[in-house]
N, C-alpha and C positions, 0 to 999 in steps of 0.2 A: 492550878490545873484547869484545863479547859473542858467544860462539860458540853457535849453536843447532844441535843435531843431532836428527834424528828418533829417538825412543826405540826401543829394541829389547827389548821385554819377553819375547820367546820365544827369544832367543839365535840368531837366524838371520842377523843382520847388519842394520845400520840401512838400508842401501840396498835389500836384499831386502824388509824389512818395509815400507818406503815404497812399493815397487813393488806389493806385495800389497794394501795399503790403497788405493792409487790405482786398481788394477783393480777392487776391490770398490766403491769409491765412484762410479766412472764407469760401468763396464760393467754391474755388477749393478743399479745404480739405473736405468740405461737399460732393462734387461730388465724391471724392475718396472713402469716407466712404460708400456712397450709391452704388458706382460702375458704375456711368454714366459718359461717356466721359472721361474715365480714362487717355487715352493718352494725350488728350488736357489739362486736369486739372493738370497733373504732370509737364508740361513745365513751367507755371508761378511759381510754387513752387520751381522748380530747379533754375530758374533765381533769385528768391528772396533769396534763400540760398547761391547762388554763390555771389551775391552782398553783402550779410551780411558777408560772410566769407572773401572775398578777397578785398572788398573795404571799408566797414564800420569798419572792425577790422584790417585793414592793419597797420602794424607797431606795433601791440600789440603782447604780447606773445601768444604762441600756445594755451594756455588754454582758451583764449578769443575766438579763432577761432574754438575750438574743437567741440562744439555743432552744429554750422551751418554746419560744414564739415560732421559730422555724419548724420545729416538730409539730406544733399545733397547726401551722399552715399546711404541712404535708398531710396531716390527718384530715383536715378540712377538704383538701383536694381529693383525697382518697374517698371520703364519704360522698363528695359531689360526683365523682366518676361512678361509684357503685350505684348510687340512688338515681341519678338523672340520666346518665348515658347508657348504662347497662339495663 
């Protein structure tokens, strides 16, 4: 039987790491959609995509890391637009 556990790259426990990423993906994305606290809401999303791309998919082919890297680039462009241009 295959046992799948959420990865714990920062050493805080897999349940706590799952809770943090669920908060970031749901609430921070919702804040970005509404346009509230966009600078603060983008940071946890960038951290989550960085961990997904460079820790959770480390050692895998680039195709496994491609989607988190694309999302990370989108969040970087978003924070650049919010902080520099606006």
